[in-house]
C-alpha positions in Angstrom: 56.7 38.0 -75.4 57.1 38.5 -71.7 58.9 36.2 -69.2 55.5 35.0 -67.8 54.3 34.0 -71.2 57.6 32.1 -71.8 56.9 30.2 -68.5 53.7 28.7 -69.9 54.1 25.4 -71.8 51.5 24.7 -74.5 50.3 21.2 -75.5 47.5 20.2 -77.9 44.0 21.4 -77.0 44.7 24.9 -75.6 41.7 27.3 -75.7 41.7 31.0 -76.3 39.8 33.2 -75.6 38.4 31.2 -72.7 38.5 31.2 -68.9 37.4 28.5 -66.5 38.2 30.7 -63.6 35.9 33.6 -64.5 33.0 31.5 -65.9 29.8 30.6 -64.2 31.3 27.7 -62.3 34.6 29.1 -61.3 37.4 27.1 -59.7 37.1 24.5 -56.9 38.5 26.0 -53.7 37.9 26.3 -50.0 39.5 25.5 -46.6 37.8 22.1 -46.3 39.4 20.8 -49.4 42.7 22.4 -48.4 42.6 20.5 -45.1 41.9 17.2 -46.9 44.9 17.8 -49.2 47.1 18.6 -46.2 46.2 15.2 -44.8 46.5 13.0 -47.9 49.2 14.5 -50.0 52.8 13.1 -49.4 55.7 15.4 -48.9 58.3 15.9 -51.7 56.3 14.3 -54.5 56.1 15.2 -58.2 52.6 16.6 -58.5 50.1 17.4 -61.2 47.2 19.8 -60.6 44.6 18.9 -63.3 41.9 21.5 -64.2 40.9 24.8 -62.6 41.8 25.0 -58.8 41.7 28.0 -56.6 44.9 29.8 -55.6 44.5 28.5 -52.0 44.6 24.9 -53.2 47.5 25.5 -55.5 49.4 27.1 -52.7 48.7 24.1 -50.4 49.9 21.7 -53.1 53.0 23.7 -53.9 53.9 23.7 -50.2 53.8 19.9 -50.0 55.3 18.9 -53.4 58.9 19.0 -54.7 57.8 19.9 -58.2 54.3 21.0 -59.2 52.8 21.2 -62.6 49.3 22.6 -63.3 47.3 21.9 -66.5 44.6 24.2 -67.5 43.0 24.4 -71.0 42.8 28.2 -71.1 45.9 30.1 -72.2 44.8 33.2 -70.3 44.2 31.2 -67.1 47.7 29.6 -67.5 49.3 33.1 -68.0 47.6 34.4 -64.8 48.8 31.4 -62.8 52.3 31.9 -64.1 52.3 35.5 -63.1 50.9 34.7 -59.6 53.2 31.8 -58.7 56.3 32.4 -60.8 59.0 29.8 -60.5 57.2 27.8 -57.9 54.8 26.4 -60.5 55.2 24.9 -64.0 52.1 25.9 -65.9 50.9 24.0 -69.0 48.1 25.2 -71.3 46.2 22.5 -73.1 44.0 19.4 -72.8 44.5 16.2 -70.9 44.8 14.1 -74.0 47.4 16.5 -75.3 49.4 16.1 -72.1 49.1 12.4 -72.2 50.5 12.4 -75.8 53.5 14.5 -74.7 56.8 12.9 -73.7 56.7 13.6 -69.9 57.5 11.4 -66.9 54.5 10.2 -64.9 53.4 12.1 -61.8 53.5 10.7 -58.2 50.5 12.8 -57.2 47.5 13.9 -59.2 45.0 16.5 -57.8 41.9 16.6 -59.9 39.4 17.8 -57.3 37.5 19.7 -60.1 36.9 16.4 -61.9 37.3 15.5 -65.5 34.6 17.8 -66.9 36.9 20.7 -67.9 40.1 19.0 -69.2 39.4 18.9 -73.0 39.8 21.6 -75.6 38.4 22.5 -79.0 40.9 20.2 -80.8 40.5 17.2 -78.4 38.8 14.0 -79.4 35.3 13.5 -78.1 36.3 11.4 -75.1 33.7 10.0 -72.7 34.3 10.0 -69.0 36.0 6.6 -68.9 38.3 7.5 -71.8 39.3 10.7 -69.9 40.1 8.6 -66.9 42.3 6.4 -69.1 44.1 9.5 -70.2 44.6 10.5 -66.6 46.1 7.0 -65.9 48.5 7.5 -68.7 50.2 10.4 -66.9 50.1 8.8 -63.5 52.7 6.6 -61.9 51.7 3.2 -60.4 50.7 3.5 -56.8 50.3 7.3 -57.1 48.1 9.4 -54.8 45.1 10.6 -56.8 42.5 13.0 -55.6 39.6 12.9 -58.1 36.3 14.8 -58.0 33.0 13.9 -59.6 29.8 15.9 -59.8 26.6 14.1 -58.8 23.7 14.7 -61.1 21.4 13.1 -58.6 22.3 15.6 -55.9 19.6 17.3 -53.8 20.7 20.7 -55.0 20.4 19.6 -58.6 17.1 17.7 -58.1 15.5 20.6 -56.3 16.9 23.4 -58.5 14.0 25.1 -60.1 16.0 26.4 -63.1 15.9 24.3 -66.3 19.0 22.3 -67.3 20.2 24.9 -69.9 20.3 27.6 -67.2 21.9 25.3 -64.6 24.9 24.2 -66.7 25.1 27.4 -68.9 27.1 27.7 -72.1 30.5 27.1 -70.4 29.8 23.4 -70.2 29.9 22.7 -73.9 30.4 19.0 -73.5 27.4 17.6 -71.7 29.0 14.9 -69.6 25.9 14.5 -67.5 24.4 12.6 -70.5 27.5 10.3 -70.7 26.4 6.7 -69.9 30.0 5.8 -68.8 30.0 8.5 -66.2 29.9 7.0 -62.6 26.7 7.9 -60.7 27.7 6.7 -57.2 30.6 6.4 -54.9 30.9 2.7 -55.5 31.0 3.1 -59.3 33.6 5.8 -58.9 35.8 3.5 -56.9 35.2 0.6 -59.4 36.4 2.9 -62.2 39.6 3.7 -60.3 40.1 0.0 -59.6 39.8 -0.7 -63.3 42.9 1.5 -64.0 44.9 0.0 -61.2 44.0 2.1 -58.1 42.7 -0.4 -55.6 41.4 0.4 -52.1 40.3 3.9 -53.0 37.8 5.6 -50.6 35.3 8.3 -51.5 34.1 11.4 -49.7 30.5 12.7 -50.2 31.0 16.4 -50.9 28.3 18.8 -49.9 29.3 22.0 -51.7 28.3 25.6 -52.1 28.9 26.3 -55.8 32.5 25.1 -56.2 33.5 25.1 -52.6 33.0 21.9 -50.5 31.5 22.9 -47.1 31.5 19.3 -45.8 33.3 16.1 -46.8 32.0 12.9 -45.2 33.2 9.4 -46.2 30.6 7.6 -48.2 30.3 4.8 -45.7 29.7 7.3 -42.8 27.2 9.3 -44.9 25.2 6.1 -45.8 25.0 5.2 -42.1 24.1 8.7 -40.9 20.6 9.3 -39.6 18.7 12.6 -39.0 20.1 14.5 -36.0 23.5 12.6 -35.9 26.7 14.6 -36.5 27.4 13.6 -40.1 23.8 14.4 -41.1 24.0 17.7 -39.3 27.2 18.7 -41.1 25.6 17.8 -44.4 22.4 19.7 -43.7 24.3 22.8 -42.6 26.3 22.7 -45.9 23.2 22.2 -48.0 21.4 25.0 -46.2 24.3 27.3 -47.1 24.1 26.1 -50.7 20.4 26.9 -50.7 21.1 30.6 -50.4 22.8 30.6 -53.8 20.4 28.2 -55.6 16.7 28.8 -56.3 14.9 25.7 -55.0 11.6 23.9 -55.5 11.4 22.7 -51.9 13.3 23.1 -48.6 16.6 21.3 -49.0 17.0 20.5 -45.3 13.7 18.5 -45.4 15.0 16.5 -48.4 18.4 15.8 -46.7 16.7 14.6 -43.5 14.4 12.3 -45.6 17.5 10.9 -47.5 19.3 10.3 -44.2 16.3 8.6 -42.8 16.3 6.2 -45.8 20.1 5.7 -45.6 20.6 7.6 -48.9 22.5 10.6 -47.7 25.6 9.3 -49.3 23.8 9.0 -52.7 22.6 12.6 -52.8 25.6 14.9 -52.1 26.8 17.6 -54.5 29.5 15.2 -55.7 32.2 12.9 -54.6 36.0 13.2 -54.1 37.9 9.9 -54.3 41.3 9.5 -52.8 43.7 6.7 -53.6 47.0 5.8 -51.9 46.3 7.8 -48.7 43.8 8.1 -45.9 42.2 11.1 -44.1 39.7 11.8 -41.4 36.1 10.5 -41.5 34.6 14.0 -42.0 35.7 17.5 -42.7 33.5 20.5 -42.4 33.7 24.2 -42.5 32.4 25.8 -39.3 29.4 27.9 -40.1 30.1 31.6 -39.8 33.8 31.0 -39.4 36.7 29.8 -41.7 37.8 27.1 -39.2 37.7 23.5 -40.4 36.3 20.8 -38.1 37.6 17.2 -38.5 35.8 14.2 -37.0 36.4 10.5 -36.7 34.1 7.7 -35.5 34.8 6.5 -32.0 33.3 3.8 -29.8 31.1 6.2 -28.0 30.5 8.8 -30.7 33.0 11.1 -32.4 36.4 12.5 -31.8 36.4 16.1 -32.9 39.2 18.7 -33.5 38.9 22.3 -34.6 42.1 24.1 -35.5 41.5 27.8 -35.3 42.4 30.7 -33.1 39.7 32.5 -31.1 38.1 35.2 -33.2 37.3 38.8 -32.4 33.9 39.6 -31.1 31.2 39.8 -33.8 28.6 41.8 -32.1 27.2 39.8 -29.2 29.1 36.6 -30.0 32.6 35.3 -30.7 34.0 32.0 -31.9 36.4 30.0 -29.7 37.5 26.7 -31.1 39.0 25.8 -27.6 35.4 25.4 -26.3 34.5 22.7 -28.8 34.6 19.3 -26.9 37.2 16.8 -28.0 34.5 14.1 -28.1 30.9 14.3 -29.0 28.2 11.7 -28.3 26.9 9.8 -31.2 23.2 10.4 -30.4 20.7 12.8 -32.0 20.2 16.4 -31.1 17.6 17.7 -28.7 16.0 19.6 -31.5 15.4 16.3 -33.4 13.5 14.9 -30.4 11.6 18.2 -29.9 10.5 18.2 -33.6 9.3 14.6 -33.3 7.3 15.3 -30.1 5.8 18.5 -31.7 4.8 16.6 -34.9 3.2 13.9 -32.7 1.4 16.6 -30.7 2.8 15.0 -27.6 2.6 18.1 -25.3 3.3 16.2 -22.1 6.4 14.5 -23.6 7.5 17.9 -25.0 7.0 19.5 -21.6 9.0 16.7 -19.9 11.9 17.1 -22.4 11.9 20.9 -22.0 12.1 20.5 -18.2 15.1 18.1 -18.5 16.8 20.6 -20.9 16.2 23.4 -18.5 17.7 21.4 -15.6 20.7 20.5 -17.7 21.3 24.1 -18.9 21.2 25.4 -15.3 23.8 22.9 -14.4 26.3 24.3 -16.9 27.5 27.0 -14.6 30.2 29.3 -15.9 29.7 28.3 -19.5 29.3 31.1 -22.0 28.5 28.7 -24.9 25.3 29.9 -26.6 22.6 27.3 -26.2 21.1 26.0 -29.4 19.0 22.8 -29.4 20.2 21.8 -32.9 23.7 21.4 -31.3 22.9 19.9 -27.9 23.3 16.2 -28.2 21.4 13.5 -26.2 23.9 11.6 -24.1 22.0 8.8 -22.3 19.8 10.4 -19.7 21.6 13.7 -20.0 22.8 16.0 -22.7 26.1 17.4 -24.0 27.3 20.3 -26.1 28.0 19.6 -29.8 30.5 21.1 -32.1 29.4 24.7 -32.0 32.1 27.1 -30.7 30.1 30.3 -30.5 30.3 32.0 -27.2 28.6 35.1 -25.8 30.8 38.1 -25.3 29.1 39.2 -22.1 28.0 37.0 -19.3 24.4 36.1 -19.9 22.0 34.6 -17.3 20.4 31.3 -17.8 17.0 32.8 -18.6 18.4 34.7 -21.6 20.4 31.7 -22.8 17.4 29.5 -22.6 15.3 32.2 -24.3 17.8 32.3 -27.1 17.7 28.5 -27.6 13.9 28.5 -27.7 13.7 31.6 -30.0 16.0 29.8 -32.4 13.9 26.6 -32.1 10.8 28.5 -32.9 12.3 30.1 -36.0 13.3 26.7 -37.2 10.0 25.1 -36.3 7.7 27.7 -37.7 10.0 28.8 -40.6 10.1 25.2 -41.9 6.3 24.9 -41.6 6.6 21.9 -39.4 3.6 20.4 -37.7 3.0 21.4 -34.1 0.1 21.5 -31.6 0.1 25.2 -30.6 -2.6 27.6 -31.8 -1.7 30.4 -34.3 -2.3 33.2 -31.8 0.5 31.8 -29.5 3.1 32.0 -32.2 5.8 34.5 -31.2 7.0 35.7 -27.9 4.1 34.1 -26.0 5.1 30.6 -27.3 8.7 31.2 -26.4 7.7 32.3 -22.9 5.5 29.2 -22.6 8.5 27.0 -23.5 10.6 28.9 -21.0 8.1 28.1 -18.3 8.3 24.4 -19.3 12.1 24.7 -18.8 11.7 26.0 -15.2 11.8 29.7 -15.8 8.9 31.4 -13.9 6.4 33.0 -16.2 6.1 36.8 -15.9 3.1 38.4 -14.3 0.4 39.6 -16.8 0.6 43.3 -17.7 -2.7 45.1 -17.4 -3.8 46.4 -20.8 -3.9 50.2 -20.9 -4.3 50.4 -24.6 -5.2 48.3 -27.6 -1.5 47.8 -28.5 -0.1 47.1 -25.0 2.6 44.5 -25.4 2.3 41.3 -23.3 4.7 40.6 -20.4 6.5 37.9 -22.5 7.9 40.5 -24.9 10.3 41.9 -22.2 11.1 38.4 -20.9 12.4 37.0 -24.2 13.8 40.2 -25.7 17.4 39.5 -24.9 17.2 35.9 -26.0 15.8 37.0 -29.3 18.8 39.4 -29.7 21.2 36.5 -29.1 19.4 34.2 -31.5 19.4 36.9 -34.2 23.1 37.5 -33.6 23.8 33.8 -34.1 21.7 33.7 -37.3 23.7 36.7 -38.5 27.2 35.1 -37.9 25.9 31.8 -39.4 25.0 33.6 -42.6 21.3 32.8 -42.4 19.5 35.5 -44.5 16.5 37.3 -43.2 13.1 36.6 -44.7 13.2 39.9 -46.5 16.4 39.1 -48.4 16.0 35.4 -49.0 14.2 34.1 -52.0 11.9 31.3 -50.7 11.7 27.9 -52.4 8.6 27.3 -54.6 6.9 25.1 -52.0 7.3 27.6 -49.3 6.2 30.4 -51.6 3.1 28.4 -52.5 2.3 27.7 -48.9 2.7 31.3 -48.0 0.6 32.4 -50.9 -2.1 29.9 -49.8 -1.9 31.2 -46.3 -2.1 34.8 -47.6 -5.1 33.8 -49.7 -6.8 32.3 -46.6 -6.0 35.4 -44.5 -7.2 37.6 -47.3 -10.5 35.7 -47.5 -10.9 36.0 -43.7 -10.1 39.7 -43.8 -12.6 40.1 -46.6 -15.3 38.5 -44.4 -14.4 40.7 -41.5 -14.5 43.8 -43.8 -17.9 42.7 -45.1 -19.2 42.3 -41.5 -17.8 45.7 -40.5 -19.3 47.3 -43.6 -22.7 45.7 -42.8 -22.5 46.8 -39.2 -21.5 50.3 -40.3 -24.5 50.4 -42.6 -26.9 49.4 -39.8 -25.3 52.0 -37.5 -25.6 54.7 -40.2 -29.3 54.0 -40.6 -29.7 54.1 -36.8 -27.8 57.4 -36.7 -30.1 58.8 -39.4 -33.2 57.8 -37.5 -31.8 59.3 -34.4 -30.9 62.5 -36.2 -34.5 62.7 -37.6 -36.0 62.2 -34.1 -33.6 64.8 -32.6 -34.7 67.3 -35.3 -38.4 66.6 -34.5 -37.8 67.1 -30.8 -35.9 70.3 -31.4 -38.9 71.7 -33.3 -41.2 70.7 -30.5 -39.0 72.3 -28.0 -38.9 75.5 -30.0 -42.7 75.6 -30.2 -42.9 74.9 -26.4 -40.5 77.8 -25.7 -42.4 80.2 -27.9 -45.7 79.2 -26.1 -44.0 79.6 -22.8 -42.7 83.1 -23.7 -46.1 84.2 -25.0 -47.7 82.9 -21.8 -45.3 84.8 -19.5 -46.0 88.1 -21.4 -49.8 87.8 -21.1 -51.9 89.8 -18.6 -53.5 86.6 -17.3 -50.1 85.3 -16.3 -49.3 88.7 -14.5 -52.7 88.4 -12.7 -52.0 84.8 -11.7 -48.6 85.8 -10.5 -50.1 88.6 -8.5 -52.7 86.4 -7.0 -50.1 83.8 -6.2 -48.0 86.3 -4.3 -51.1 87.6 -2.5 -52.0 84.0 -1.5 -48.6 83.7 0.1 -49.4 86.6 2.6 -49.8 85.1 6.1 -51.1 88.2 8.0 -53.4 90.3 5.8 -54.1 93.0 8.5 -50.5 93.6 9.1 -49.8 93.6 5.4 -52.7 96.1 4.8 -51.3 98.4 7.5 -47.9 98.4 5.8 -49.5 99.1 2.5 -51.5 102.0 3.9 -48.6 103.6 5.6 -46.5 103.3 2.4 -49.3 104.9 0.3 -49.7 107.8 2.8 -46.0 108.4 2.7 -45.9 108.6 -1.0 -48.9 111.0 -1.1 -47.3 113.3 1.4 -44.1 113.3 -0.6 -46.0 114.4 -3.7 -48.0 117.1 -1.8 -45.2 118.3 0.3 
């Protein structure tokens, strides 16, 4: 037996062969959760890590604690952790009830961000969720700091997941806790269960996760009060859109999140909750899309105080991320995109034009700024506007026309891609519509280009080309997949199929009309060809008659008479003929 194997303690409930790290779910991890632990964990405490946690979280806990113990039910997982961390970590293989039955002093800190779903083994009693929480309390000291995760079966990702339940949970969840009636189903119930075992004044974060990595943590109270377009709702929607890439959906998840926020239910529909007792953190944590930086936000009187701790990144194509450009305070209003969507849905073109003009004036006033304009991160601030929490900058200095074109190109992608209602006709969709919005923003429309061929591009193509490149670069760094690589949700697929069916029917009608026209033209060509053949035969006959006439004696006589009729002086002509005849006679006689 190796030294690493000797470093693993075993309690009742160990499992082998088994792995919670390499299974379908994997281990909870990520910079957002690491930032939360850095804020709430005390220094120098005796700490227990319960369940599978990523190496980054284990490293963060070890750096804060005086003594760290990790409990995993898999022997192979325990051995790998012992090999990776060595003497810095005491590794125990077994179940939670086995650890509770062992003679060990209680822990001052318990980190169970993965929850209580994967803490029992083959030999464990069939404990429900509340009984597992009681076992957790048995190994925890009074007044300890506890970080406890809980999966939400009512989450938007779960409700809109088009896979059946057996495929969502897979065979690695062999105890179906989602059918347990004692399991909390809300943040309030989770805090009530913690209060039952002696942990009062706990607070809960709504966790919006991508697989096992939280992308946004927002306190349940802030999430319940958030409305569409406000900062907490935007952070949640961005996290859910990132999760939608990995989950096959029935309907667009952003639409569901906005509806939940409008009804005040955003805090009831996250991927899960993370409760914290005995400590306090920020109001919100979020992973910056396209970058590993973590944004923290706290409610303030006029909006939000914001901080992003990250060094400027290297250029990624046309863009680079610079946390220093993120403002320290952000207004609490909604985004310009939210207002634009509302005006477009109401078909209020004058109101849309007025708002676009105000946005254009504000954008032109931001002289010297290289922040890439995006209306989903420009916040309404009274009668003006302000930049949001996006730190993406352009590498080169771009003019205001191209920055505005990038903002409108991104807005069009989000408007048309989400199949939102709007008043513009289908033939304007594309560069012409972006150019029209640019004109509303105060950018002079280009002069029309005379069409020299059927495929001559319009003048708007060149006007918005650079802006489209910037918008595409932003979509690339944010991890937004292209239409070709992304599997659409069922509703979008059905809508696109219906649209394709309509277009196919219209094209079939056009083809029928063209075929009918071609049939008529074919008949007309056949009639014309017959007439041409008849005329050709008539011409040939006329030419033959004409040739026969020219070779006849009558024609020669007529020709001679015609020439004779043209003689003006017959006497003079007769004298010339007489002299010519006499000359010829003399030549013959001579």
